[in-house]
N, C-alpha and C positions, 0 to 999 in steps of 0.2 A: 860455291857447289860446281865441281867438275864432273861431267860426266864424259865419259867414253863408250863409243858403241863401236863395236866392231862387226862386219859383217863378212864373213866365208863366203864369196862367191864357188860354187860347185857345178858341175856337170855331172849328169846320172845317164848312164848310157845302157840301154839293152843291147847285149853283144850276142846274136842270137846264135852264131855259128858256132862259139865257145861256151853256152848255154849258161851264161851268167849276168849280172849288173855292174860295171865298174864306174866307179866314182871317181873323178876329177877336179881336184881344186884348183882354184886360180895360181898359176905359176910352178906347179906342180910338174914333173919330168916324168911320173909314171902313176899309173892309176891304181886303185884299191878294189878289189872285189867285196863288193856289199852285199850279195846274194848270188847263191849259184855258185858255179863254178868246181864242182866237182864232177862235171861230164854228163851227159843227157840222163836225164833220168826222172824217177816219179816220188823219189824217197824226198823229207823235208830238205835235204841238204841240199837237191839238185834240182834245175830248171830243165827245160825240154825246150827249146824255141822260143824264148823270153820275146813279147813284140814291146808291149807297152809299159812304161815306168811312171811311175808318179811318187813325190815325197811330202809326207805331213811337215808339220812345224815342229814335231819332235823327231825329224830325221828318220822315222819310220818309210821304211820305199814298200811301196807295193807294186807287185808284180806281176803284168797279163802273160801269165804262161801258156803258150799257145798250145802245142801239144800238148798238155797235160790238161787241157779244158778245165782251166784251173785259175784263179786266184789267189796270192801266196802274200802274207805280211812276211815282214823283217827288220824287225825293231834294229835300233841304231847299236852298231855292234855282236850283233846277233851271229850265231855260229850254223843255225837252223831257220828255215821259216816256220809260217803256218798258213794253214790253208783256211781260207775267211770266206770263199765261193767257189760252187763248181764241185770238180770233184769227182762225178757222179757218173763217167763216161762220157762221151761224146751225145749230144740229144739237142733237142729242142723244148725240153720242159724247163721251168721256173728255175729248177735247181742245176741245171745245164747251161754248158757253153758249148761251141762249135766253133773252136779259133778266135777265143777273145784275142783282141786285139789292141784298143785303145784303152785308158782311162784316165780319168780327172776326176776331180772335185769342187762342187761348189761351196759359198758361204757358208755352207749350213755342216760342211764336213761331209756331206752325202758324196758315196761315189758312185761315178757313173763308169759303166764297161761297155765297151764296142763289143759285140758279137758278130762278127764279120759273119763268120757263114748261116747265121740266123737271121743275116740283116736286121739287126737291132739293139738298143742302147738298154741296157737294163740299171736301174740305181739301187743301192745297197746301202742302209744305215750302215755308219761305222761305230762301234763301241771301245 
C-alpha cells in the first residue's frame, strides 16, 4: 500500500486597508483574494476593515468585519459571503458587536469572537 499525503501550506491575511482577505500559498509570488476585494462596504461581496480571520478544515474563511460589526463566512471558492453573527448595528446586545477583532475555533468547532469595543469574548455554535 502506497499512501501519499500532500499538505498545502497557506497564510491568510486580513488586508484591512484594501477591505479583503488574501491567501498566500507556499512558494506563491502573488496572493489571491478569498473574501471581499470589492472596496469598502456592507454588501455580501464587501468587507469594511476586516481584522480577524480564521479558516476551518473545509477551507471556509471566517472574517471579523470590524467596521460592519459582523462576522462573515466565505466558503471555499465563493464569490460572496454570508453574515453569521452581528450585522445589527453597533452595540452591546448579544446580537451586536462593537468592533469585532479576533476569531478562533475550539476543538468542538465553536467560534469565539473578540468583541473589542464591548470588552468581551462571545461564543457561537457553527452549523
